C-alpha positions in Angstrom: -18.9 -16.1 23.2 -19.5 -14.6 19.7 -16.7 -12.3 18.0 -17.4 -8.8 18.0 -18.0 -7.2 14.8 -17.2 -3.7 14.4 -18.9 -1.4 12.1 -17.5 -1.3 8.5 -18.7 1.9 6.5 -17.6 2.9 2.9 -18.1 5.6 0.6 -16.9 6.5 -2.8 -15.4 10.0 -3.6 -13.7 11.6 -6.7 -10.2 13.2 -6.4 -10.7 17.0 -7.7 -7.5 18.2 -7.0 -5.0 19.2 -10.0 -2.3 16.8 -9.2 -4.2 13.9 -7.7 -2.8 11.7 -5.1 0.8 12.8 -5.2 3.4 12.6 -2.7 2.1 15.8 -0.5 -1.6 14.7 -0.8 -0.7 11.0 0.0 1.2 12.2 3.2 -1.7 14.5 4.5 -4.2 11.3 3.9 -1.8 9.1 5.5 -1.4 11.2 8.6 -5.1 11.8 8.9 -5.8 8.1 8.6 -3.4 7.3 11.5 -5.4 9.1 13.8 -8.0 7.0 14.0 -8.2 3.3 15.3 -10.2 2.1 12.3 -8.7 0.1 9.7 -9.0 2.4 6.5 -8.4 1.2 3.0 -8.5 2.8 -0.4 -9.6 0.9 -3.6 -8.8 2.2 -7.2 -9.4 0.1 -10.4 -9.1 -3.1 -8.5 -6.0 -2.0 -6.2 -6.2 -1.8 -2.5 -4.0 0.5 -0.4 -3.6 0.9 3.3 -4.6 4.6 3.9 -2.1 4.7 6.7 0.6 4.3 4.1 2.2 6.8 1.9 3.9 4.7 -0.7 0.7 2.4 -0.9 -1.5 5.4 -1.4 1.0 6.9 -4.1 1.0 3.4 -6.0 -2.8 3.7 -6.6 -2.1 6.4 -9.0 -5.1 8.2 -8.3 -5.2 11.2 -10.7 -7.8 14.0 -11.2 -11.5 12.8 -11.9 -10.7 9.2 -10.4 -13.4 7.9 -7.9 -11.7 6.0 -5.0 -13.9 3.6 -2.5 -12.8 4.2 0.8 -13.7 1.6 3.5 -13.4 1.9 7.4 -13.9 -0.5 9.8 -13.4 -0.1 13.5 -15.4 2.0 16.5 -14.7 5.4 14.9 -15.1 4.4 11.1 -17.9 6.9 10.4 -15.6 9.7 11.6 -12.9 8.6 9.8 -14.8 8.0 6.7 -16.2 11.4 7.2 -12.8 13.6 7.7 -11.1 11.7 5.1 -13.6 12.2 2.4 -13.8 15.8 3.6 -9.9 16.5 2.9 -10.2 14.6 -0.5 -13.4 17.1 -1.5 -11.4 19.9 -0.1 -8.8 19.0 -2.6 -6.3 18.3 0.1 -6.2 22.0 1.1 -4.2 22.8 -1.9 -4.4 26.2 -3.6 -4.7 25.6 -7.1 
């Protein structure tokens, strides 16, 4: 029997909110990521972070205009990727 290979998806998105990946935005992103069974990581400038960890996300120092690569692997990888990219594109629902 071979190992089951779970689907892996990735997409790049630009952080467009004024404050970037600050505490409130990182919290929203982590909470959303934790809803999915997929393993989700963000990569920026060679650094990787578990999307479910607020502190790891903040350490990426994702400022406005930075492009992050989001990778999701698991059964709901595509849905996770779609919703996370939408959250970032919607500026983390922040009024600016």
